[in-house]
N, C-alpha and C positions, 0 to 999 in steps of 0.2 A: 819349211825349207829350210832344208840348209846355212846350218852357222858358216860365213867365209872362212875356208880352211883349214872345217874338216868335215869329214868319210863320213858316210851316213850311218856308217856303225863308232866314228868316232868321237869319245865325251871330257869338258872338260871339266878335273874336278881340285877339292879342297877340301885335307882333313881339316876338322874342328880338335883343335888341340886343350880346350876350354881356357884360353887364358888370351894367349895373344893373336887370333887370328880368330874371337868371335867378332870384335866390330867391323873387321873387314870383310868373313860370310858373310856378317848379316848386312849386312848393305850391296853384298855382292849380286845376293840369289833378291834381294826387297822382303828380307827375313825380319827375324826378328829375335834380337836377347831376350834369353827370360835366366829364370830361375824357376823349377817347378820343386815341389816335395816330394819328395820319395818317403813314401809310410814302409820298409821294413820291419817285417816280424819276427827277425833277427837281430837286428838292431834296437839300440835300443836310445828312442823315441823318432822321431822326423828326422831328414838328411835334406842338405838343398840339395837341387843339384845343376847346373847351369846347360842350359839347350838354348839351338837355336833353332827358333821357329820356321819353315822352308816352306810357302807357298806353292803345292805341286799341283801337277795340273786330277787331281784326287783328293783336292782340301789338305789341312798342312799339315805336316810331319814334321817331328822336331827332332834332331843334331844333340845327341849328346858328346860328348869324353868320346874320342878315336873315329866316331862315324864318318863318311865321308859326304859334301856336299855334291854331287853330279848336275851337268847342262850338260845335256844328250845336242843332238846334232839339230832334234827340233827348234830349239830352243826353251825345249821345257825341264826346271832345275827338279832333284829323286835325292833326296835320303837317304843311303845307304848303311848297315851297318861296318867294322872292318872286313867280317867275313860276303859277305853280301859282294861288295865290291872286288875284295882278289878273289873273286868264284867265275866275276862278270867284264873284268874288264888289268886291266897288260896293261905295261910303260908303250909310252911308242916312240 
């Protein structure tokens, strides 16, 4: 059943900026703030990377800084990179 006010192809989305939007974004999607450890072979050691773990229909997805968390018209959440988001969606 579509969400009130959303057409079948419309979504609500929030961008993760890594600072101010983190707690609100995690609360909105029922997710969890996290700091993942990324080992980059070109870097000098491990790096902490903030993310939001987003519960989706396909399991938990990670939204990293600059990514979008999307709520579709069926009430499902998805994490999309900026590139994926721009390719699939446009402002209403």
